[in-house]
N, CA, C and O atoms as CSV, one atom per row, in Angstrom:
chain,resi,resn,atom,element,x,y,z
A,1,MET,N,N,102.690,150.914,35.381
A,1,MET,CA,C,101.298,150.791,35.741
A,1,MET,C,C,100.739,149.492,35.147
A,1,MET,O,O,100.977,149.173,33.982
A,2,ILE,N,N,100.016,148.777,35.949
A,2,ILE,CA,C,99.318,147.589,35.480
A,2,ILE,C,C,97.842,147.825,35.765
A,2,ILE,O,O,97.469,148.106,36.904
A,3,SER,N,N,97.019,147.716,34.770
A,3,SER,CA,C,95.562,147.771,34.919
A,3,SER,C,C,95.046,146.472,34.316
A,3,SER,O,O,95.174,146.247,33.113
A,4,GLU,N,N,94.483,145.646,35.126
A,4,GLU,CA,C,94.192,144.269,34.692
A,4,GLU,C,C,92.971,143.733,35.431
A,4,GLU,O,O,92.593,144.239,36.488
A,5,HIS,N,N,92.366,142.701,34.855
A,5,HIS,CA,C,91.312,142.045,35.604
A,5,HIS,C,C,91.980,141.328,36.779
A,5,HIS,O,O,93.125,140.887,36.692
A,6,HIS,N,N,91.236,141.226,37.871
A,6,HIS,CA,C,91.765,140.665,39.106
A,6,HIS,C,C,91.944,139.150,38.957
A,6,HIS,O,O,91.107,138.489,38.342
A,7,PRO,N,N,93.027,138.594,39.514
A,7,PRO,CA,C,93.205,137.153,39.410
A,7,PRO,C,C,92.096,136.354,40.091
A,7,PRO,O,O,91.845,135.206,39.723
A,8,LEU,N,N,91.433,136.951,41.076
A,8,LEU,CA,C,90.298,136.259,41.697
A,8,LEU,C,C,89.172,136.085,40.674
A,8,LEU,O,O,88.507,135.049,40.639
A,9,TRP,N,N,88.965,137.123,39.835
A,9,TRP,CA,C,87.951,137.002,38.766
A,9,TRP,C,C,88.275,135.848,37.851
A,9,TRP,O,O,87.376,135.166,37.360
A,10,GLU,N,N,89.580,135.621,37.612
A,10,GLU,CA,C,89.993,134.512,36.726
A,10,GLU,C,C,89.511,133.161,37.245
A,10,GLU,O,O,89.177,132.279,36.454
A,11,VAL,N,N,89.472,132.991,38.549
A,11,VAL,CA,C,89.161,131.665,39.101
A,11,VAL,C,C,87.716,131.515,39.528
A,11,VAL,O,O,87.296,130.414,39.881
A,12,LEU,N,N,86.944,132.589,39.507
A,12,LEU,CA,C,85.521,132.550,39.885
A,12,LEU,C,C,84.652,132.761,38.659
A,12,LEU,O,O,84.942,133.624,37.830
A,13,THR,N,N,83.601,131.986,38.541
A,13,THR,CA,C,82.694,132.128,37.411
A,13,THR,C,C,81.257,131.946,37.921
A,13,THR,O,O,80.987,131.061,38.734
A,14,VAL,N,N,80.347,132.789,37.437
A,14,VAL,CA,C,78.931,132.629,37.738
A,14,VAL,C,C,78.398,131.614,36.742
A,14,VAL,O,O,78.315,131.901,35.548
A,15,ARG,N,N,78.039,130.437,37.216
A,15,ARG,CA,C,77.574,129.352,36.350
A,15,ARG,C,C,76.067,129.391,36.132
A,15,ARG,O,O,75.578,129.020,35.064
A,16,GLU,N,N,75.346,129.833,37.130
A,16,GLU,CA,C,73.893,130.026,37.014
A,16,GLU,C,C,73.517,131.148,37.960
A,16,GLU,O,O,74.315,131.559,38.802
A,17,GLU,N,N,72.312,131.633,37.818
A,17,GLU,CA,C,71.863,132.788,38.585
A,17,GLU,C,C,72.223,132.665,40.062
A,17,GLU,O,O,71.726,131.782,40.762
A,18,GLY,N,N,73.094,133.563,40.528
A,18,GLY,CA,C,73.438,133.624,41.938
A,18,GLY,C,C,74.404,132.551,42.429
A,18,GLY,O,O,74.660,132.467,43.629
A,19,VAL,N,N,74.943,131.731,41.533
A,19,VAL,CA,C,75.842,130.651,41.928
A,19,VAL,C,C,77.250,130.916,41.399
A,19,VAL,O,O,77.483,130.942,40.191
A,20,LEU,N,N,78.174,131.109,42.323
A,20,LEU,CA,C,79.557,131.382,41.989
A,20,LEU,C,C,80.355,130.088,42.227
A,20,LEU,O,O,80.252,129.468,43.286
A,21,VAL,N,N,81.135,129.701,41.239
A,21,VAL,CA,C,81.960,128.484,41.361
A,21,VAL,C,C,83.427,128.840,41.179
A,21,VAL,O,O,83.783,129.806,40.504
A,22,VAL,N,N,84.261,128.023,41.805
A,22,VAL,CA,C,85.717,128.169,41.669
A,22,VAL,C,C,86.136,127.241,40.535
A,22,VAL,O,O,85.921,126.032,40.611
A,23,ASN,N,N,86.731,127.801,39.488
A,23,ASN,CA,C,87.093,127.003,38.318
A,23,ASN,C,C,88.597,126.989,38.046
A,23,ASN,O,O,89.043,126.486,37.014
A,24,GLY,N,N,89.358,127.533,38.960
A,24,GLY,CA,C,90.815,127.550,38.794
A,24,GLY,C,C,91.481,127.598,40.154
A,24,GLY,O,O,90.806,127.635,41.183
A,25,ASP,N,N,92.800,127.596,40.157
A,25,ASP,CA,C,93.546,127.594,41.404
A,25,ASP,C,C,94.277,128.941,41.550
A,25,ASP,O,O,95.265,129.192,40.860
A,26,TYR,N,N,93.797,129.777,42.425
A,26,TYR,CA,C,94.389,131.095,42.652
A,26,TYR,C,C,95.844,131.006,43.067
A,26,TYR,O,O,96.652,131.848,42.675
A,27,PHE,N,N,96.191,129.992,43.860
A,27,PHE,CA,C,97.551,129.874,44.364
A,27,PHE,C,C,98.426,128.913,43.543
A,27,PHE,O,O,99.619,128.775,43.814
A,28,GLY,N,N,97.845,128.266,42.560
A,28,GLY,CA,C,98.595,127.316,41.770
A,28,GLY,C,C,99.743,127.983,40.999
A,28,GLY,O,O,99.601,129.092,40.484
A,29,VAL,N,N,100.853,127.300,40.933
A,29,VAL,CA,C,101.992,127.860,40.209
A,29,VAL,C,C,102.267,127.098,38.926
A,29,VAL,O,O,103.246,127.382,38.235
A,30,GLY,N,N,101.413,126.130,38.597
A,30,GLY,CA,C,101.587,125.372,37.381
A,30,GLY,C,C,101.349,126.223,36.147
A,30,GLY,O,O,100.638,127.226,36.209
A,31,ARG,N,N,101.928,125.837,35.048
A,31,ARG,CA,C,101.793,126.616,33.820
A,31,ARG,C,C,100.768,125.999,32.885
A,31,ARG,O,O,100.682,126.402,31.725
A,32,ASP,N,N,99.980,125.022,33.359
A,32,ASP,CA,C,98.977,124.420,32.502
A,32,ASP,C,C,97.796,125.330,32.240
A,32,ASP,O,O,97.169,125.252,31.184
A,33,GLY,N,N,97.489,126.189,33.192
A,33,GLY,CA,C,96.337,127.060,33.047
A,33,GLY,C,C,95.037,126.268,33.078
A,33,GLY,O,O,95.033,125.103,33.475
A,34,TYR,N,N,93.971,126.867,32.678
A,34,TYR,CA,C,92.671,126.223,32.664
A,34,TYR,C,C,91.831,126.822,31.541
A,34,TYR,O,O,92.089,127.934,31.081
A,35,ALA,N,N,90.853,126.090,31.118
A,35,ALA,CA,C,89.958,126.576,30.063
A,35,ALA,C,C,88.603,126.919,30.668
A,35,ALA,O,O,88.028,126.122,31.409
A,36,ASP,N,N,88.111,128.072,30.360
A,36,ASP,CA,C,86.770,128.503,30.776
A,36,ASP,C,C,86.243,129.394,29.645
A,36,ASP,O,O,86.727,130.512,29.468
A,37,PRO,N,N,85.272,128.919,28.888
A,37,PRO,CA,C,84.792,129.713,27.740
A,37,PRO,C,C,84.236,131.078,28.134
A,37,PRO,O,O,84.204,131.994,27.313
A,38,LEU,N,N,83.799,131.218,29.378
A,38,LEU,CA,C,83.301,132.518,29.853
A,38,LEU,C,C,84.431,133.513,30.071
A,38,LEU,O,O,84.179,134.709,30.216
A,39,LYS,N,N,85.674,133.036,30.096
A,39,LYS,CA,C,86.827,133.909,30.278
A,39,LYS,C,C,87.619,134.066,28.982
A,39,LYS,O,O,88.755,134.539,28.996
A,40,ALA,N,N,87.021,133.673,27.874
A,40,ALA,CA,C,87.700,133.814,26.576
A,40,ALA,C,C,88.047,135.285,26.342
A,40,ALA,O,O,87.313,136.168,26.786
A,41,PRO,N,N,89.134,135.552,25.664
A,41,PRO,CA,C,89.499,136.925,25.393
A,41,PRO,C,C,88.341,137.701,24.751
A,41,PRO,O,O,87.588,137.144,23.951
A,42,GLN,N,N,88.202,138.967,25.098
A,42,GLN,CA,C,87.073,139.750,24.602
A,42,GLN,C,C,87.025,139.813,23.082
A,42,GLN,O,O,85.943,139.793,22.495
A,43,ILE,N,N,88.184,139.890,22.440
A,43,ILE,CA,C,88.166,139.958,20.982
A,43,ILE,C,C,87.595,138.677,20.385
A,43,ILE,O,O,86.911,138.717,19.363
A,44,THR,N,N,87.871,137.550,21.015
A,44,THR,CA,C,87.301,136.271,20.571
A,44,THR,C,C,85.796,136.298,20.703
A,44,THR,O,O,85.073,135.861,19.808
A,45,GLN,N,N,85.329,136.817,21.829
A,45,GLN,CA,C,83.875,136.902,22.054
A,45,GLN,C,C,83.228,137.857,21.051
A,45,GLN,O,O,82.141,137.572,20.547
A,46,ARG,N,N,83.876,138.980,20.755
A,46,ARG,CA,C,83.306,139.946,19.813
A,46,ARG,C,C,83.226,139.394,18.398
A,46,ARG,O,O,82.317,139.726,17.637
A,47,LEU,N,N,84.200,138.537,18.054
A,47,LEU,CA,C,84.168,137.933,16.726
A,47,LEU,C,C,83.146,136.819,16.615
A,47,LEU,O,O,82.920,136.272,15.536
A,48,GLY,N,N,82.525,136.487,17.749
A,48,GLY,CA,C,81.491,135.439,17.760
A,48,GLY,C,C,82.066,134.054,17.660
A,48,GLY,O,O,81.391,133.138,17.189
A,49,THR,N,N,83.295,133.875,18.090
A,49,THR,CA,C,83.926,132.540,18.063
A,49,THR,C,C,84.440,132.177,19.438
A,49,THR,O,O,85.639,131.946,19.591
A,50,PRO,N,N,83.582,132.115,20.449
A,50,PRO,CA,C,84.039,131.818,21.817
A,50,PRO,C,C,84.569,130.404,21.990
A,50,PRO,O,O,85.127,130.079,23.038
A,51,ASP,N,N,84.405,129.560,20.979
A,51,ASP,CA,C,84.877,128.176,21.114
A,51,ASP,C,C,86.325,128.006,20.647
A,51,ASP,O,O,86.835,126.886,20.636
A,52,ILE,N,N,86.990,129.087,20.266
A,52,ILE,CA,C,88.401,128.987,19.918
A,52,ILE,C,C,89.143,128.590,21.189
A,52,ILE,O,O,88.980,129.227,22.230
A,53,PRO,N,N,89.967,127.527,21.108
A,53,PRO,CA,C,90.677,127.081,22.314
A,53,PRO,C,C,91.563,128.175,22.911
A,53,PRO,O,O,92.261,128.895,22.197
A,54,HIS,N,N,91.516,128.274,24.193
A,54,HIS,CA,C,92.392,129.211,24.896
A,54,HIS,C,C,92.676,128.665,26.285
A,54,HIS,O,O,91.958,127.787,26.765
A,55,ARG,N,N,93.689,129.163,26.919
A,55,ARG,CA,C,94.027,128.789,28.282
A,55,ARG,C,C,94.215,130.076,29.054
A,55,ARG,O,O,94.819,131.028,28.558
A,56,SER,N,N,93.694,130.102,30.274
A,56,SER,CA,C,93.872,131.242,31.166
A,56,SER,C,C,94.896,130.883,32.226
A,56,SER,O,O,94.933,129.748,32.701
A,57,PHE,N,N,95.719,131.839,32.594
A,57,PHE,CA,C,96.752,131.636,33.600
A,57,PHE,C,C,96.533,132.647,34.715
A,57,PHE,O,O,96.120,133.779,34.462
A,58,VAL,N,N,96.803,132.248,35.919
A,58,VAL,CA,C,96.560,133.095,37.086
A,58,VAL,C,C,97.882,133.397,37.781
A,58,VAL,O,O,98.651,132.497,38.118
A,59,TRP,N,N,98.121,134.677,37.984
A,59,TRP,CA,C,99.207,135.134,38.850
A,59,TRP,C,C,98.529,135.896,39.986
A,59,TRP,O,O,97.874,136.912,39.753
A,60,SER,N,N,98.689,135.404,41.212
A,60,SER,CA,C,98.060,136.052,42.357
A,60,SER,C,C,98.581,137.473,42.526
A,60,SER,O,O,99.641,137.821,42.007
A,61,ILE,N,N,97.839,138.274,43.243
A,61,ILE,CA,C,98.264,139.637,43.532
A,61,ILE,C,C,99.628,139.614,44.213
A,61,ILE,O,O,100.488,140.440,43.905
A,62,GLY,N,N,99.830,138.684,45.127
A,62,GLY,CA,C,101.120,138.555,45.812
A,62,GLY,C,C,102.270,138.291,44.849
A,62,GLY,O,O,103.352,138.856,45.011
A,63,ARG,N,N,102.052,137.447,43.857
A,63,ARG,CA,C,103.094,137.149,42.883
A,63,ARG,C,C,103.383,138.365,41.987
A,63,ARG,O,O,104.533,138.619,41.629
A,64,VAL,N,N,102.331,139.107,41.632
A,64,VAL,CA,C,102.514,140.308,40.802
A,64,VAL,C,C,103.325,141.349,41.583
A,64,VAL,O,O,104.278,141.919,41.052
A,65,VAL,N,N,102.950,141.592,42.833
A,65,VAL,CA,C,103.645,142.590,43.646
A,65,VAL,C,C,105.098,142.160,43.862
A,65,VAL,O,O,106.003,142.991,43.783
A,66,THR,N,N,105.327,140.892,44.128
A,66,THR,CA,C,106.690,140.400,44.339
A,66,THR,C,C,107.524,140.577,43.068
A,66,THR,O,O,108.696,140.945,43.151
A,67,ALA,N,N,106.944,140.325,41.904
A,67,ALA,CA,C,107.670,140.523,40.634
A,67,ALA,C,C,108.046,142.002,40.451
A,67,ALA,O,O,109.152,142.320,40.015
A,68,VAL,N,N,107.124,142.883,40.786
A,68,VAL,CA,C,107.398,144.321,40.681
A,68,VAL,C,C,108.576,144.702,41.599
A,68,VAL,O,O,109.498,145.404,41.185
A,69,LEU,N,N,108.524,144.229,42.835
A,69,LEU,CA,C,109.578,144.536,43.802
A,69,LEU,C,C,110.927,143.908,43.406
A,69,LEU,O,O,111.981,144.532,43.530
A,70,ASP,N,N,110.860,142.646,42.924
A,70,ASP,CA,C,112.076,141.967,42.479
A,70,ASP,C,C,112.722,142.675,41.286
A,70,ASP,O,O,113.932,142.573,41.086
A,71,ALA,N,N,111.927,143.383,40.502
A,71,ALA,CA,C,112.456,144.143,39.361
A,71,ALA,C,C,113.101,145.461,39.785
A,71,ALA,O,O,113.590,146.223,38.950
A,72,GLY,N,N,113.096,145.718,41.095
A,72,GLY,CA,C,113.731,146.923,41.606
A,72,GLY,C,C,112.815,148.145,41.593
A,72,GLY,O,O,113.277,149.265,41.811
A,73,LEU,N,N,111.534,147.944,41.342
A,73,LEU,CA,C,110.598,149.062,41.334
A,73,LEU,C,C,110.059,149.318,42.736
A,73,LEU,O,O,110.076,148.431,43.589
A,74,THR,N,N,109.590,150.513,42.960
A,74,THR,CA,C,108.978,150.885,44.224
A,74,THR,C,C,107.461,150.933,44.030
A,74,THR,O,O,106.959,151.676,43.187
A,75,LEU,N,N,106.755,150.152,44.802
A,75,LEU,CA,C,105.295,150.117,44.703
A,75,LEU,C,C,104.729,151.440,45.203
A,75,LEU,O,O,105.043,151.880,46.309
A,76,ARG,N,N,103.900,152.066,44.391
A,76,ARG,CA,C,103.266,153.328,44.767
A,76,ARG,C,C,101.848,153.106,45.238
A,76,ARG,O,O,101.433,153.695,46.236
A,77,SER,N,N,101.082,152.259,44.538
A,77,SER,CA,C,99.715,152.009,44.956
A,77,SER,C,C,99.212,150.692,44.385
A,77,SER,O,O,99.693,150.213,43.358
A,78,LEU,N,N,98.247,150.129,45.066
A,78,LEU,CA,C,97.545,148.947,44.592
A,78,LEU,C,C,96.083,149.110,44.996
A,78,LEU,O,O,95.747,149.157,46.179
A,79,GLN,N,N,95.235,149.194,43.996
A,79,GLN,CA,C,93.795,149.382,44.237
A,79,GLN,C,C,93.030,148.261,43.573
A,79,GLN,O,O,93.356,147.852,42.458
A,80,GLU,N,N,92.007,147.758,44.256
A,80,GLU,CA,C,91.147,146.724,43.711
A,80,GLU,C,C,89.731,147.296,43.571
A,80,GLU,O,O,89.289,148.110,44.382
A,81,PHE,N,N,89.031,146.846,42.519
A,81,PHE,CA,C,87.715,147.418,42.240
A,81,PHE,C,C,86.697,146.331,41.910
A,81,PHE,O,O,87.033,145.337,41.266
A,82,PRO,N,N,85.442,146.520,42.354
A,82,PRO,CA,C,84.372,145.647,41.895
A,82,PRO,C,C,83.891,146.135,40.534
A,82,PRO,O,O,83.894,147.335,40.256
A,83,GLU,N,N,83.488,145.216,39.711
A,83,GLU,CA,C,82.878,145.548,38.404
A,83,GLU,C,C,81.722,144.575,38.224
A,83,GLU,O,O,81.901,143.475,37.703
A,84,ALA,N,N,80.550,144.981,38.653
A,84,ALA,CA,C,79.397,144.075,38.682
A,84,ALA,C,C,79.147,143.391,37.350
A,84,ALA,O,O,78.753,142.226,37.330
A,85,GLU,N,N,79.367,144.090,36.221
A,85,GLU,CA,C,79.107,143.496,34.927
A,85,GLU,C,C,80.043,142.331,34.597
A,85,GLU,O,O,79.765,141.546,33.690
A,86,MET,N,N,81.149,142.221,35.331
A,86,MET,CA,C,82.072,141.100,35.084
A,86,MET,C,C,81.622,139.823,35.791
A,86,MET,O,O,82.194,138.753,35.583
A,87,TYR,N,N,80.587,139.947,36.632
A,87,TYR,CA,C,80.002,138.776,37.297
A,87,TYR,C,C,78.502,138.725,36.973
A,87,TYR,O,O,77.674,138.819,37.878
A,88,PRO,N,N,78.151,138.580,35.701
A,88,PRO,CA,C,76.734,138.620,35.330
A,88,PRO,C,C,75.974,137.485,36.005
A,88,PRO,O,O,76.421,136.338,36.029
A,89,GLY,N,N,74.817,137.836,36.551
A,89,GLY,CA,C,73.974,136.846,37.221
A,89,GLY,C,C,74.208,136.752,38.709
A,89,GLY,O,O,73.517,136.001,39.397
A,90,LEU,N,N,75.165,137.496,39.219
A,90,LEU,CA,C,75.446,137.428,40.659
A,90,LEU,C,C,74.679,138.458,41.454
A,90,LEU,O,O,74.620,138.385,42.681
A,91,GLY,N,N,74.092,139.416,40.764
A,91,GLY,CA,C,73.283,140.439,41.430
A,91,GLY,C,C,74.106,141.390,42.274
A,91,GLY,O,O,75.252,141.691,41.941
A,92,SER,N,N,73.520,141.868,43.378
A,92,SER,CA,C,74.179,142.860,44.213
A,92,SER,C,C,75.442,142.322,44.872
A,92,SER,O,O,76.293,143.110,45.285
A,93,GLN,N,N,75.588,141.010,44.985
A,93,GLN,CA,C,76.774,140.430,45.585
A,93,GLN,C,C,78.035,140.680,44.729
A,93,GLN,O,O,79.154,140.601,45.237
A,94,ALA,N,N,77.855,140.972,43.472
A,94,ALA,CA,C,78.975,141.224,42.584
A,94,ALA,C,C,79.796,142.418,43.036
A,94,ALA,O,O,80.975,142.517,42.697
A,95,GLY,N,N,79.208,143.313,43.784
A,95,GLY,CA,C,79.935,144.475,44.292
A,95,GLY,C,C,80.766,144.181,45.520
A,95,GLY,O,O,81.415,145.073,46.065
A,96,SER,N,N,80.750,142.933,45.959
A,96,SER,CA,C,81.474,142.552,47.178
A,96,SER,C,C,82.777,141.835,46.901
A,96,SER,O,O,83.507,141.509,47.837
A,97,ILE,N,N,83.091,141.579,45.629
A,97,ILE,CA,C,84.333,140.865,45.289
A,97,ILE,C,C,85.077,141.615,44.196
A,97,ILE,O,O,84.454,142.279,43.368
A,98,PRO,N,N,86.392,141.519,44.184
A,98,PRO,CA,C,87.147,142.289,43.203
A,98,PRO,C,C,87.035,141.700,41.793
A,98,PRO,O,O,86.923,140.488,41.608
A,99,ALA,N,N,87.070,142.590,40.824
A,99,ALA,CA,C,87.046,142.176,39.418
A,99,ALA,C,C,88.251,142.744,38.645
A,99,ALA,O,O,88.706,142.135,37.677
A,100,THR,N,N,88.757,143.884,39.061
A,100,THR,CA,C,89.910,144.510,38.425
A,100,THR,C,C,90.835,145.097,39.479
A,100,THR,O,O,90.468,145.252,40.644
A,101,TYR,N,N,92.055,145.421,39.032
A,101,TYR,CA,C,92.969,146.117,39.933
A,101,TYR,C,C,93.868,147.039,39.108
A,101,TYR,O,O,94.037,146.869,37.901
A,102,VAL,N,N,94.428,148.010,39.801
A,102,VAL,CA,C,95.405,148.925,39.231
A,102,VAL,C,C,96.578,149.000,40.189
A,102,VAL,O,O,96.426,149.303,41.372
A,103,LEU,N,N,97.762,148.713,39.642
A,103,LEU,CA,C,99.009,148.777,40.421
A,103,LEU,C,C,99.900,149.816,39.773
A,103,LEU,O,O,100.076,149.819,38.554
A,104,THR,N,N,100.453,150.687,40.572
A,104,THR,CA,C,101.423,151.651,40.027
A,104,THR,C,C,102.735,151.505,40.792
A,104,THR,O,O,102.756,151.256,41.997
A,105,ALA,N,N,103.817,151.668,40.054
A,105,ALA,CA,C,105.162,151.567,40.620
A,105,ALA,C,C,106.073,152.512,39.870
A,105,ALA,O,O,105.727,153.017,38.802
A,106,ARG,N,N,107.254,152.748,40.446
A,106,ARG,CA,C,108.229,153.617,39.760
A,106,ARG,C,C,109.621,153.100,40.017
A,106,ARG,O,O,109.877,152.372,40.976
A,107,ARG,N,N,110.506,153.496,39.140
A,107,ARG,CA,C,111.945,153.108,39.303
A,107,ARG,C,C,112.566,153.959,40.357
A,107,ARG,O,O,113.751,153.808,40.653
Protein backbone atom coordinates (compact mmCIF):
# COMPACT_ATOMS: atom_id res chain seq x y z
CA MET A 1 0.00 0.00 0.00
CA ILE A 2 1.20 3.47 -0.85
CA SER A 3 -0.57 6.47 0.66
CA GLU A 4 1.12 9.62 -0.51
CA HIS A 5 0.58 13.16 -1.62
CA HIS A 6 -0.18 13.28 -5.34
CA PRO A 7 2.72 14.09 -7.67
CA LEU A 8 0.54 16.76 -9.29
CA TRP A 9 0.41 18.50 -5.88
CA GLU A 10 4.21 18.46 -5.91
CA VAL A 11 4.37 20.57 -9.08
CA LEU A 12 1.45 22.94 -8.37
CA THR A 13 1.59 25.72 -5.80
CA VAL A 14 -0.88 28.44 -4.87
CA ARG A 15 1.31 31.56 -4.96
CA GLU A 16 -1.41 34.11 -4.27
CA GLU A 17 -5.15 34.03 -3.70
CA GLY A 18 -6.69 31.96 -6.50
CA VAL A 19 -3.48 31.73 -8.56
CA LEU A 20 -2.04 28.28 -9.19
CA VAL A 21 1.44 28.05 -10.69
CA VAL A 22 3.47 25.15 -12.05
CA ASN A 23 6.77 25.00 -10.17
CA GLY A 24 8.10 21.61 -11.25
CA ASP A 25 8.09 19.13 -14.10
CA TYR A 26 5.54 16.33 -13.64
CA PHE A 27 7.08 14.30 -16.47
CA GLY A 28 10.73 15.15 -15.81
CA VAL A 29 12.98 12.22 -15.12
CA GLY A 30 15.95 14.23 -13.86
CA ARG A 31 17.18 13.68 -10.34
CA ASP A 32 17.85 17.35 -9.60
CA GLY A 33 14.43 17.92 -8.09
CA TYR A 34 13.27 21.42 -7.25
CA ALA A 35 13.04 23.66 -4.22
CA ASP A 36 9.71 25.07 -3.06
CA PRO A 37 9.53 26.26 0.57
CA LEU A 38 5.77 25.66 0.56
CA LYS A 39 6.46 21.96 -0.02
CA ALA A 40 8.99 21.64 2.81
CA PRO A 41 8.53 18.48 4.86
CA GLN A 42 5.84 18.91 7.50
CA ILE A 43 8.25 18.22 10.36
CA THR A 44 10.45 21.08 9.11
CA GLN A 45 7.42 23.37 9.06
CA ARG A 46 6.34 22.27 12.56
CA LEU A 47 9.80 23.01 13.94
CA GLY A 48 9.46 26.53 12.54
CA THR A 49 12.47 26.20 10.26
CA PRO A 50 10.97 26.19 6.74
CA ASP A 51 14.17 27.66 5.32
CA ILE A 52 16.14 24.44 5.83
CA PRO A 53 17.29 23.47 2.31
CA HIS A 54 15.38 20.62 0.77
CA ARG A 55 14.69 19.22 -2.68
CA SER A 56 11.42 17.68 -3.85
CA PHE A 57 11.35 14.90 -6.42
CA VAL A 58 8.41 13.90 -8.56
CA TRP A 59 7.49 10.42 -9.72
CA SER A 60 4.39 10.52 -11.91
CA ILE A 61 1.49 8.18 -11.18
CA GLY A 62 2.46 6.27 -14.34
CA ARG A 63 6.01 5.74 -13.09
CA VAL A 64 4.77 4.58 -9.67
CA VAL A 65 2.32 2.09 -11.21
CA THR A 66 4.97 0.82 -13.62
CA ALA A 67 7.41 0.28 -10.72
CA VAL A 68 4.76 -1.69 -8.84
CA LEU A 69 4.06 -3.88 -11.89
CA ASP A 70 7.78 -4.30 -12.67
CA ALA A 71 8.24 -5.58 -9.10
CA GLY A 72 5.86 -8.41 -9.94
CA LEU A 73 2.97 -7.07 -7.88
CA THR A 74 -0.66 -7.06 -8.99
CA LEU A 75 -2.33 -3.68 -8.83
CA ARG A 76 -5.54 -3.87 -6.80
CA SER A 77 -6.63 -0.24 -6.70
CA LEU A 78 -5.56 3.32 -7.35
CA GLN A 79 -7.62 6.14 -5.89
CA GLU A 80 -6.98 9.88 -6.07
CA PHE A 81 -8.43 12.40 -3.63
CA PRO A 82 -8.83 16.17 -3.37
CA GLU A 83 -7.65 17.75 -0.12
CA ALA A 84 -8.67 21.40 -0.18
CA GLU A 85 -6.39 22.32 2.75
CA MET A 86 -3.36 21.26 0.69
CA TYR A 87 -4.12 24.08 -1.77
CA PRO A 88 -4.65 27.01 0.62
CA GLY A 89 -5.97 30.10 -1.12
CA LEU A 90 -7.44 28.26 -4.08
CA GLY A 91 -10.98 28.22 -2.70
CA SER A 92 -13.60 25.85 -4.07
CA GLN A 93 -11.39 25.01 -7.07
CA ALA A 94 -9.13 23.04 -4.73
CA GLY A 95 -11.70 20.24 -4.80
CA SER A 96 -11.19 19.82 -8.55
CA ILE A 97 -7.56 18.65 -8.53
CA PRO A 98 -5.89 15.72 -6.80
CA ALA A 99 -3.81 16.20 -3.67
CA THR A 100 -3.30 12.63 -2.41
CA TYR A 101 -3.57 9.08 -3.67
CA VAL A 102 -3.76 5.54 -2.33
CA LEU A 103 -2.43 2.60 -4.32
CA THR A 104 -2.83 -0.98 -3.20
CA ALA A 105 -1.14 -4.03 -4.68
CA ARG A 106 -0.41 -7.63 -3.74
CA ARG A 107 2.13 -10.31 -4.54
